[in-house]
C-alpha positions as CSV (number, residue, x, y, z in Angstrom):
1,M,223.3,211.0,40.4
2,N,222.8,209.7,44.0
3,N,226.0,208.9,45.8
4,P,226.4,205.2,46.6
5,I,225.5,204.1,50.1
6,S,227.3,201.2,51.7
7,L,224.9,198.4,52.5
8,A,227.2,197.2,55.3
9,V,227.1,200.5,57.1
10,L,223.3,200.9,56.7
11,L,222.6,197.3,57.8
12,G,224.9,197.7,60.8
13,R,223.0,200.8,62.0
14,F,219.7,199.0,61.4
15,F,220.7,196.2,63.9
16,T,222.5,198.3,66.5
17,Q,220.4,201.5,66.4
18,R,217.0,200.6,65.3
19,L,216.5,197.0,66.6
20,M,218.7,197.0,69.7
21,Q,218.6,200.7,71.0
22,Q,215.4,202.2,69.7
23,R,213.0,199.2,69.5
24,Q,214.8,197.1,72.1
25,A,213.8,194.0,70.1
26,S,213.9,190.6,71.7
27,P,216.8,188.3,71.1
28,H,214.5,186.0,69.2
29,T,213.6,188.9,66.8
30,I,217.2,189.9,66.3
31,S,218.3,186.3,65.6
32,S,215.4,185.8,63.2
33,Y,216.3,189.0,61.3
34,R,220.0,188.1,61.4
35,D,219.3,184.7,59.8
36,T,217.2,186.4,57.1
37,F,219.9,188.8,56.1
38,C,222.6,186.1,56.2
39,Q,220.6,184.0,53.7
40,F,219.9,187.1,51.6
41,L,223.5,188.2,51.4
42,K,224.7,184.7,50.4
43,F,222.1,184.6,47.7
44,T,223.1,188.1,46.6
45,E,226.7,187.2,46.5
46,Q,226.0,184.4,44.0
47,R,223.5,186.4,42.0
48,L,225.6,189.7,41.7
49,R,229.1,188.1,42.0
50,K,230.0,190.6,44.6
51,A,231.1,190.2,48.2
52,P,228.4,191.3,50.8
53,S,230.7,193.9,52.3
54,Q,231.2,195.5,48.9
55,L,227.5,195.9,48.1
56,N,225.8,199.3,47.8
57,F,222.3,199.9,49.0
58,Q,221.2,200.9,45.5
59,E,221.8,197.4,44.3
60,I,219.2,195.9,46.6
61,D,216.0,196.4,44.6
62,A,212.6,194.8,44.6
63,P,213.3,192.3,41.7
64,L,216.3,191.0,43.6
65,I,214.3,190.6,46.9
66,V,211.5,188.8,45.0
67,A,214.0,186.5,43.4
68,F,215.4,185.7,46.8
69,L,212.0,184.9,48.2
70,D,211.2,182.7,45.3
71,Y,214.6,180.9,45.7
72,L,213.8,180.1,49.3
73,E,210.5,178.5,48.4
74,K,211.7,176.6,45.4
75,H,215.1,175.5,46.5
76,Q,215.2,175.7,50.3
77,G,211.7,174.3,50.7
78,I,210.4,176.9,53.2
79,S,206.7,177.4,53.7
80,T,204.7,180.4,52.5
81,R,204.4,181.5,56.1
82,S,208.2,181.5,56.5
83,R,208.6,183.3,53.2
84,N,206.4,186.1,54.6
85,L,208.4,186.3,57.8
86,R,211.6,186.8,55.7
87,L,209.8,189.6,53.8
88,T,208.8,191.2,57.1
89,A,212.4,191.4,58.1
90,M,213.3,193.0,54.7
91,R,210.5,195.5,55.1
92,S,211.6,196.5,58.5
93,F,215.1,197.3,57.2
94,F,213.6,199.4,54.3
95,H,211.4,201.3,56.7
96,F,214.6,202.2,58.5
97,A,216.3,203.1,55.2
98,A,213.5,205.5,54.4
99,F,214.8,207.8,57.2
100,E,218.5,207.1,56.5
101,A,218.4,207.4,52.7
102,P,215.3,209.5,51.7
103,A,216.9,210.2,48.3
104,H,216.2,206.5,47.4
105,S,212.5,206.7,48.2
106,A,211.3,205.3,44.9
107,Q,213.5,202.2,45.3
108,I,212.3,201.8,48.9
109,Q,208.6,202.2,48.1
110,R,208.9,199.5,45.4
111,V,210.3,197.1,48.0
112,L,207.7,198.0,50.6
113,A,205.0,197.3,48.0
114,I,206.0,193.7,47.6
115,P,202.9,191.8,48.9
116,N,202.7,188.9,51.3
117,K,202.0,185.6,49.6
118,R,198.6,184.2,50.4
119,F,198.3,180.7,51.8
120,T,195.6,178.3,53.1
121,R,195.2,178.7,56.8
122,T,194.9,175.3,58.5
123,L,193.0,174.6,61.6
124,V,194.8,175.3,64.9
125,P,196.4,172.0,66.1
126,F,195.8,171.2,69.8
127,L,195.9,168.2,72.1
128,T,192.9,166.6,73.7
129,R,192.6,166.1,77.5
130,P,193.5,162.3,77.3
131,E,196.6,163.2,75.2
132,V,197.7,165.9,77.7
133,D,197.2,163.4,80.6
134,A,199.3,160.8,78.8
135,L,202.0,163.3,78.1
136,L,202.2,164.4,81.7
137,A,202.4,160.8,82.9
138,A,205.3,160.0,80.5
139,P,208.3,161.5,82.4
140,D,210.0,159.2,84.9
141,Q,209.7,161.3,88.1
142,H,212.2,159.1,89.9
143,T,214.9,161.1,88.0
144,W,215.9,164.7,88.1
145,S,215.3,165.3,84.4
146,G,211.9,163.5,84.7
147,R,210.7,165.8,87.5
148,R,211.9,168.8,85.5
149,D,210.2,167.7,82.3
150,H,206.9,167.0,84.2
151,A,206.9,170.4,85.8
152,F,207.9,172.0,82.5
153,I,205.1,170.4,80.5
154,L,202.5,171.1,83.2
155,L,203.4,174.8,83.5
156,A,203.4,175.2,79.7
157,V,200.0,173.6,79.1
158,Q,198.4,175.4,82.0
159,T,199.7,178.9,81.3
160,G,200.1,178.8,77.5
161,L,203.5,180.6,77.6
162,R,205.6,180.8,74.5
163,L,208.7,178.7,74.0
164,S,211.1,181.7,74.6
165,E,209.1,182.6,77.7
166,M,209.3,179.1,79.1
167,T,213.0,178.7,78.6
168,G,213.7,182.2,79.9
169,L,211.9,181.7,83.2
170,K,213.9,182.4,86.4
171,R,213.0,181.1,89.8
172,Q,212.1,184.5,91.0
173,D,209.5,184.8,88.2
174,I,207.2,182.3,90.0
175,F,205.1,183.7,92.9
176,L,203.9,180.9,95.1
177,G,201.9,182.8,97.7
178,T,198.2,183.7,97.6
179,G,197.2,184.5,94.0
180,G,200.1,182.4,92.6
181,H,201.2,183.5,89.2
182,V,204.1,183.6,86.8
183,R,205.6,186.9,85.5
184,V,207.1,187.1,82.0
185,I,208.4,189.7,79.6
186,G,206.7,188.6,76.4
187,K,206.6,189.4,72.7
188,G,207.1,193.1,72.1
189,R,208.7,193.4,75.5
190,K,205.3,193.5,77.2
191,E,205.1,192.3,80.8
192,R,202.2,190.1,81.8
193,C,201.3,187.9,84.8
194,T,199.5,184.6,84.3
195,P,197.7,182.8,87.1
196,I,198.8,179.4,88.1
197,A,196.4,176.7,89.2
198,R,196.8,175.2,92.7
199,S,197.7,171.7,91.4
200,T,200.4,173.3,89.2
201,L,201.7,175.4,92.2
202,A,202.0,172.2,94.3
203,V,204.2,170.6,91.6
204,L,206.3,173.8,91.3
205,K,206.8,174.1,95.0
206,V,208.3,170.6,95.1
207,W,210.4,171.3,92.0
208,L,211.9,174.5,93.6
209,R,213.1,172.4,96.5
210,E,215.5,170.6,94.1
211,P,219.2,171.6,94.5
212,Q,219.8,174.5,92.1
213,R,222.0,173.8,89.1
214,G,224.1,176.7,87.7
215,H,224.2,180.2,88.9
216,E,221.6,181.9,86.7
217,Q,218.5,181.0,88.7
218,V,217.0,179.3,85.6
219,L,213.7,177.6,86.5
220,F,214.1,174.7,84.0
221,P,217.8,174.3,83.4
222,N,219.7,171.6,81.4
223,V,222.0,169.3,83.2
224,Q,224.8,171.9,83.1
225,G,222.5,174.5,84.8
226,D,222.2,176.6,81.6
227,R,219.0,177.7,79.8
228,L,217.3,174.9,77.8
229,S,217.9,175.4,74.0
230,V,215.1,175.2,71.4
231,H,216.4,171.8,70.3
232,G,216.7,170.6,73.9
233,V,213.0,171.4,74.5
234,Q,211.9,169.7,71.3
235,Y,214.0,166.6,72.2
236,L,212.4,166.2,75.6
237,L,208.9,166.7,74.1
238,N,209.5,164.2,71.4
239,K,210.9,161.7,73.9
240,H,207.8,161.9,76.1
241,R,205.4,161.9,73.2
242,V,206.8,158.5,72.1
243,T,206.4,157.1,75.6
244,A,202.9,158.6,75.9
245,S,201.9,157.0,72.6
246,S,201.6,153.6,74.3
247,L,198.9,154.9,76.5
248,C,197.3,157.3,74.0
249,P,197.8,156.0,70.4
250,S,196.5,159.2,68.9
251,L,199.8,160.9,69.9
252,Q,201.7,158.7,67.4
253,N,200.7,160.9,64.5
254,K,200.9,164.3,66.3
255,R,203.9,166.6,66.7
256,V,204.0,168.0,70.2
257,T,205.6,171.5,70.6
258,V,205.4,174.2,73.2
259,H,203.3,176.2,70.7
260,R,200.8,173.3,70.4
261,L,200.6,173.2,74.2
262,R,199.8,177.0,74.0
263,H,197.0,176.3,71.6
264,T,195.7,173.6,73.9
265,M,195.4,176.0,76.8
266,A,193.6,178.5,74.6
267,M,191.1,175.9,73.4
268,D,190.5,174.8,77.0
269,L,189.7,178.4,77.9
270,L,187.5,178.9,74.9
271,Q,185.5,175.7,75.4
272,A,185.0,176.7,79.1
273,G,183.2,179.8,77.9
274,V,186.0,182.3,78.6
275,D,185.5,185.5,76.6
276,R,187.8,186.0,73.6
277,S,189.2,189.3,75.0
278,V,190.3,187.5,78.2
279,I,192.0,184.8,76.2
280,A,193.9,187.5,74.2
281,L,195.1,189.1,77.4
282,W,196.1,185.6,78.8
283,L,198.1,184.7,75.8
284,G,199.6,188.2,75.3
285,H,198.1,188.8,71.9
286,E,198.5,192.4,70.8
287,R,195.4,192.2,68.6
288,L,192.1,190.6,69.4
289,E,191.8,189.3,65.8
290,T,194.7,186.9,66.5
291,T,192.5,185.0,68.9
292,Q,189.9,184.5,66.2
293,I,191.8,181.4,64.9
294,Y,190.7,179.4,68.0
295,L,187.0,179.9,67.2
296,E,187.5,178.0,63.9
297,A,189.5,175.1,65.4
298,T,187.1,172.8,67.2
299,L,184.2,170.9,65.6
300,A,182.7,170.2,69.1
301,M,181.9,173.9,69.6
302,K,180.3,174.1,66.2
303,E,178.2,171.1,66.9
304,K,177.0,172.7,70.2
305,A,176.1,175.8,68.3
306,L,174.1,173.8,65.8
307,A,172.2,172.0,68.7
308,K,171.1,175.5,70.0
309,A,170.0,176.7,66.6
310,S,166.7,175.9,64.8
311,P,167.7,174.5,61.4
312,P,165.2,174.9,58.6
313,Q,163.0,171.9,58.0
314,G,163.4,170.3,54.6
315,T,160.8,168.1,52.9
316,L,161.5,164.6,51.9
317,G,161.4,164.0,48.2
318,R,161.1,160.8,46.2
319,Y,163.2,160.0,43.2
320,K,161.3,159.8,39.9
321,P,163.3,158.6,36.8
322,G,163.1,160.8,33.8
323,D,161.8,159.8,30.4
324,R,164.2,157.5,28.6
325,L,163.7,159.0,25.2
326,L,164.4,162.6,26.5
327,A,167.5,161.2,28.4
328,F,168.8,159.7,25.2
329,L,168.4,162.9,23.2
330,N,169.9,165.0,26.0
331,S,173.0,162.8,26.1
332,M,173.8,163.4,22.4
């Protein structure tokens, strides 16, 4: 019989050795995996009536994990996409366990065989040019926070940076000389440089003359000089969306996020005729297939494609009613 393995010890090594030391995972990935296991351990404690620190690895089997994922969907109301992200975290842990506990390979393989749940992929949401213009005009640039918000939104929609990349920017990450660009360490710890338009550079030059707040050289700090939080960014975007709705009513029913601004930049590049491989490099996509979603997002591009095509010519027909007696018999 296999000796019991402490789940606490194995999970601790997973976070410290695999994620932090070997993979050097981003803080966002680590916090996401941490939240997944916190939820799972609370669920397991209720299901098995056992404290998380007393659990053995052998008790974490595929039926328990499936029950946890079903619980999240039915009782926590998470989306199918979020369910699959939780499963990704669990799989990562069990891939690590395959090296640490090879004697339990059958248990591990059953967990790794749990499939992702399929879901309907919706069209990529993005903003139109009038909506972007209204959003940029919303911040009151007579105030410090208004000037910060204007520069933040402008840089986000022009570069397509991710939320974590935007909030993590330091002043030294902006190069204002010839060939102005912004340098970020993105998803998967990949470094990339994104060019900045002249109009955006002009706004950033003015913003960088503002008295610095805090000591961390944060490009877009909060009032205390610290890095903007996720909730702080969403608050400022919601505030300016409400203001912009008076000029552009279509914004009333749209949710504005940094990710939607990222989609907007990608759609601008695509509609301008930029090759899909260049867009993938611009956005920092690891796989070219990820950029495919933008090809399906806009009806305008499909209409242009239809105009260039030669659709088959149909013939006009004329309706002729059928015989009433046959219709009566067929209806019986």
